[in-house]
N, C-alpha and C positions, 0 to 999 in steps of 0.2 A: 405532628410527626416529629420524632426525636431520633437522634442517632445514638449508637451505643457509646457508653462512657469508655474512656481509656482505662481498661482494667487488665489484669493479668490474663495472658493468653492461655488457651487450653494446654494441658500437658502434651509434650511431644509423644506421638504414638508410633513413629516409624522405627522399625527394628534396626539394630546396629548393622552396618554393612550395606545400607542403601547406596547403590553405586552412584557416584557422581554428586552426592549431596551430603558428604560428611560435614559436620558442624564447622570444622576449621575452614572449609572452603567458602562459606557464606560471608559475604561482605555487605556493608550497608553504607555505600558512598553517599547517598542522598541524606542519610540521617546525620552525617557529619556537618551539614548545614545548620543554620540556626533554627529555632522553633517557629519562626515566622513562615517557614517554607513548607511546613507539613503538619499533619496531626497523626500521632501514633494511635492505632486502635486495632482491635482484634478482627473486626469484620464479623459477618454473620454467614455461616455456612449453609449448605443445602441439607434439608431433612431427607434421610434415606437416599443418599446419592447413588448414582450408578455411572459407569463409564459410557460415553457415547462414541468417542473416537480419540486416538492419539496419533501424533505425527512422528514416524520413525526418522524422518529427515531432520526435523527440528531437534529431536533427541540426540542425533548424531552430532549436530552442531554444538551441543552442550557437552559432548563427550560421554553421554549416557548410553547404556545398552538399549536395544530396541524393546526389551521386555521390562524396562524400569517400572512401568505402571502395574506390574503384577506383584511388586514387592509389598510386604505387609505395611499397611498404613498409608500407602501412596494415595489411595482414593480419598482418604480423610483429609490429607493435606491439600490436594488439588480440587477439593470441593469446599474448602474454606473452613473445615471443622477442626483442624489441628495445625501444628506448625513444627518445623524442624528446629533444633537448637541452633541459635545464631541468627534466625530470621527476626526482623523487626518490622512487622507490617505497618505501613503508613500510607496515607493519602496526601497528595501534594496539592497546593493551591496555585492557581493561575487565573488569568483573565483573558480577554480577547475580543476581537471584532467578529461578529456573527452576521453574515449576509451584508457585510460592509458597514455595520453599525456597532458602535462600542457597546458591549454587553455587560461590562462590569465584571465582578468577581465570578469566576467559574470554579474549576478545580476537578479533582478526581471524584466525581459524584457517584460512581459505581465501580471504581477501580481501586485496588489495594496492591501496593508494591510489597512483595515479600522480602526482597533483598536481591543480592547479586551473587554470581559465582564466577570464578576464574576458570576458563576453559582453554584447551589448546588453540582455539580460534579467537581468544580474547575474553573480555569481560562482558557478561550478559546479565541484565536484570529480568526478573520474573514478576509478573503482575497478574492478579486475578481480576477479571472483569465480570461483575455481577455478584460481588460478595457482600452486598447490603449497604445500608445507609452510612454516609460519611458526613462530616460537617459541610461538605460542598455539594450535597445532593440537591440542594435547593428544593424544588417542589416534587422531586422525583422520589423513587423508592429504593434507589441504589441497586436494583436488580436488572438482569438481562434475561430476555425471553429466549426460549429454545430457537425460535425462528431466526432472530438476528444473530444469535450465537453460532448457529450452523453456517450462516452466510460469512461471518467473520472468520471462523475457523478455516473453512474451505478456501476462501479468497486469499487469506494470508499465505497459505502454503502454495496456492496456485500462482500467486505473484512471484514468490521465491523461485519456483520452478521455471518461470518465464525469465528469470534473471533481473527482475525489477526490484529495486531497493524497497524493503518492506519490513515492518514488524512481523514476527513469526507467531505461530500458534502451536503450542506444545500439546495441549490436551483440551478436551471438551467433556465436561461432566454435566449431568442433569438430575432432575428430581421430579417425579410425577406428583409428589405431594405439595410442592411449592407452587402456589397459584399467584400469577402476576396479572394485574389489570393494565391492559393497553386499550386498543380499540375494542378488544374482547378479552375475556379471561384466558390467559395462556400459562403454560408451565415455564418454570425458571431453569436457567442453566448458567454455567460459569466457563469462560474461556481462559486458559492460562496463556498469556501473551509474553513474548520474549523479544528483547531488543537490547542493543548496547546501551541505549538510553531512551527514556521516554520524554526528554526535555522538549518543550514546544516553544514556538515564538511567544505564545501567551504567557509563559513563565516570566519572561523578561518584561513584557508589557505590564504585567500585574504590578511589579514593584516600582517601575518608572511612573506609572499612572498615579500611584499613591505617594509619590515623592520620596520613596525609600531608596535613595541612591546607594547607601551602604550595602543594602541587600542586593541591589542590581549588580554592584561590583563583586560581591561575594559569589553570586551565581555565575557571573562571567568568568571569574577566576577558576571556579569549579569546572566550568565547561572547558576552558583552555587546558587546564591541568589534565583532564581525563580524556578529552576528545579532540583537542586541537593543539597539542604541545608545540607543533612547529610554528604556531602563531605567536608564541610567547616572546620570541626574540625578533619579531618583525619590527620595523621602525614605528609602526602604529598597530598594536595588537587588535584594536577594535575594528579598524577597517579590514585587517587581514582576516579576522573571523567572519565578518559580514561577507566578504568576497568568497570565502570558502563555503559558507552556507548557501550563497547565491548560486555558485557553480554546482553544488550537489543538488540543489533544488531544480536547476535547469536540466540536469541530466535525468533526474527522476521524471519530470513532467514530459520531457521529450519521449521517454520510453512509454509513458501513459498514452501519448498521442499516437505513437507508432503502432501500438497493439490495440487501440480503440477502447481504452479504459476510461471510465468517467468516475471520478471520486464522489461527486454529488453534493459535498458540503465542505468546501475548502475554506472554512473559517480559520482565522489565525491561530486559534487554539487547537486546530487539527493539523498544524504544520510542524513537522519534525525539524529540530535543529541539526539532525544528521542527514536530512534529505531522504527520509524513509516514508513510504506510504503508511499512514497511520489512521486509525479510527474508521474501520469499514462499517459504514451505515448504509445509506441509500446509494451504493455504488452500482455500476452496471458496465457490461461490455457491449460494444456496438453490435447490433444485428444488421439491419439495413442502414447503410452509411448515411448519416445526417449530421453535418457539423453543428447544427443548431439544436441537436437533441438535448433535452433536460431529463436526466434520469431520476432526479429527486422530485417526487410529487409535491413536496412541501415548498419547493423553490418556485414560487408563483411568478417571480420576475425574471426567471431564467438566468440569474447571475452566474450560476455554475454550469452553464451549457458547455458541451464538449469543446467547441472552438474557443471558448473564453478562458479555458483553464490556464493556458500559458500567461495571459495578461493578469489573471487573478493572482497567480503565484507571484508575479512581479509586484503587484499591489501589496500583497502580504509582506514581501521583503521590505517594502518601504515602511510598513508598520513596524517591522523589526528594527529597521534603521532608526526610526524615531525613538524606540525603546532604548537603544544603545547610545543615543545622543549624549546623555549626561556623563557618560564615561569618556567622551572624546577629550583629548588634550586641548587646552585652550578654549574650551567651550564657554568658560566664564567670561572670557574677554571678547569673543566673537562667535556667538552662537550660529549666525548665518554661515560663516566660513566653515565651522565644524560640520554643520549640516550638509553643506555642499560637498565636503570631502567624503562624508558617509555615502551620499547619493552617488558620487563618482565611483565608489567601491562596488556599486551594483551594476556598473557598465558591463561587467563580465557576463551578466545573466543573458542579455540578448544575443551576444555572439555565441556564447556557449550553447544556449538552447537551439539557435538556428543550426549550428554545426552538428549538434548531437542528433537533431531530428532529421536533417538531410542525410547524415550517415546511416541512421537507422532505416530510413526509407529507401536509400540506395540498396542496402542489404536486402530489404524485402523484395525489391525488384531485380535483384541479381546483378547490380551494376557496381563497377569498380571506380573509385574516385579518381585514380590516376589517368583514366581514359577521358575524363570530362574536362578537356583542356579549354573548351569554349564556354563552359558553364551552362550547358544545355540540359543537364539532368534535373535541375530545379524546376524549370517549366514543364518538362516531361512528367515529373512526379505530380506537380500541381494539377496538370490536366487529367492525370489518372484519377486523382481524388475528386475533381469536378465531375468526371464521368461517373464515378461511383455514386456521388451525391445526387446527380441528375436522375439516376435510375434507382436510387435507394437500394443499391446492390449490397448483398451481404458482405461485410467487410472481411471477416475471417475466411470465408469460403472463397471469395474472389482472389485473395492472395495465395491461398493454397493451389487453386487452379492455375494461377499465373505461372507457377513453377513449372508446369508441364507445357508451357507455350513453346511452339515450334517456329522459330523465326524464319526457317528456310521455306515455310509454306504459308506464311502470313501475307495478307490478312484474310483472303477470301477463300481459302481452302477449308471450308467448314468441316470437312471430313478428316482434317488432320487431327491426330490424337492430341487431346488436351485443348486445342484451339476451339473445337466445336463446343466442348463443355463450358469453356470460359465465355465464349461468344454468346451462348444461350442465356447468360446472366443479364444481358442488355437488350431491352426492347428496341432501342435505336441501333440496329446493326451497323448502319453507315457511320454513326459516330464512333462506335467501337472500332470499326475497320480503319478509320482515319487515324485514330490513336495507335492502333496495332502496327500500322505501317511505320510510324516513327519509332515505336518500341523495337520492332524487328531490326530496323536500320541501326539503332543504338546497340542492340545485343551483338550484332555482327562485328562491332568494334572491340568486343571483349577479348582479352587474351585467352589462350587455351586454359581450361580449368584443371587439367590433369596435374596431379601432384604425387610425388613419391612418398609423401608423408602419410602414414595410415590414419593420422588424426585429422587430416584435412579432407573435406568432401571432394570427390573427384569430378563432379558434374555441377552445372549451375542449378539444376533441380534440387540436388541434395543440399547445396548451400542455401538455397531459398527456403527449403522445408526445415532447415535447422534454425531459421529465425522467424518463420511464419507458422504460428501454432495451428495444429489441427483442432485442438479443443481449448476453449476458454470457459470460464464459469458463467455461462449465460444464465439469465434469470430463470428460464424454464427448467434448466438442469438443477439449479439450487432449489427451486420450488418443488420439484418432484421428490427430492431428498427430504425436504422439510415436511411435506405432507405425510410421507411414510414414517418419518420420525415422530410426528405428532400422534400417529397411531401406534407408537411403541416399537416400530421396526427401524433400527439404525443401520441396517445393512447397506442401504443406498448411499448414506453419508460416507461409509467406509469404502464402498466401491468407487464412488466418485473421487474420493481423495486419491485412490490408486491411479485413476485415469489422469487426474490433474498433476500428479507427480511427474508425468512424462507427456507434457502438452504437445511436443513436436512429433510424437509417434502417432500413426493412424490407430485409433482405438479399436479394440475387438468388437465393441458394440457400435456399429456405424452411426446410429442415431445420435451418439455423443458429439459427432462432428457434422451433423446434418443441419438442415434449415430448422429454425424454431417452429413448433406447431402453431396453428392458428390461435389456440387459446392463450398463447404467450403474449399476444397483443394486448390482452386485458390485464396483464400483471402490472402492478404499481408498487414502487418502493418509496418510502418516506423516511423522515428522520427517526421514526419509531422502529424502522427496520434495522 
């Protein structure tokens, strides 16, 4: 198997006036790095492509109109068959630890960076995922199947709507003619991904592992210049950058845990230097709450189980620290001291994660931090999660029903509106009642929620429903959209996108926010997903 030679790209086909993508606006930041960092190549487009879906919210982030995809030639560009003037498509090289083991050279095996654009909200890079072989495809084919592409497209936008840091998805194109072999023969697709940067921990690991200190320094300076300029004047820019990445990672993982999201494959090459959720493969949202749940069928050792995600992120940050060690001042004289200083920079992770998760869980339970003078909220929240785990209670539904909890009639007034529906989620009613008594007592300490500000919810229920989604991208919702799409009907993908754009609103189709059907228990996702 060979990858395409670096040749002249196809002639641009977009008509003049394509909004938001004039040639002068395209930048190529990564291409300013040396040739050791990437390979320029045209990629391979989709035969007879068609649109599957586009994200108006992502387009708005770029400053593009909602109908950008109707412009002449747009389909050809975002299915990999043409390019705009100013684009310099390239695939980047990186390495990393996969399932805790050094995996050696990896890289963009099926992703092609088109370039970047300056927008009112900052600089964003655009990348095609599934655009064919690159030098880093290893034994793969460089393609993405329709199934996995739908999952990534929908989840990228769902996470953004939930307020969780993430790469975005602008568009999804497909081709019935492109056949891709996975467990079975499937059709191919391309997701257009968007992010301020796709830099990963693994980019730094690659050059340090190969003793390429000059390249590690060049990449570090590139990152500081474009993404952490405030670190340039720090007493030690290296520890300042590491602390910044650690804090952003802590915030991201805390939000994962709060919403019940499982990444599934937290390898160091899947960790963003900007603290973004990146590389949606075998992800999952919690149905029945189980801290030990492993959403990736390929993760036989359970390394990336839900409850282990915070510690895995910390492990990955240690790997990044090791990659940055050659850049530390004085490392030549005392490597141990330099290493200890780097590790100390990671101290922020534990405190930041703990505070972020406690804050997110307080909000989910409708609690105010200023009331918790004796530090009792933590144990109350921990016992709530233990209660959910003991009963395998649906995580999303339980928190939505908790918003309707009536503390004045807790816990044994089963006919109280909201309380009965919540109580019914637990087989051990006595265990729930015991916790509900404590929760009711805590809620009575809350100050009045009324506010004159129209932007502030006026009741606890409204505040809780503003942070507890009614709809998340459960596997069965994605699977229904996938099955219809594989039959040539993309309407469910588009409908589901509209629902996921407003995850905190009760959906018009009640089943979107309902319990998963029995057949969902048999669904499995793996690294090929």
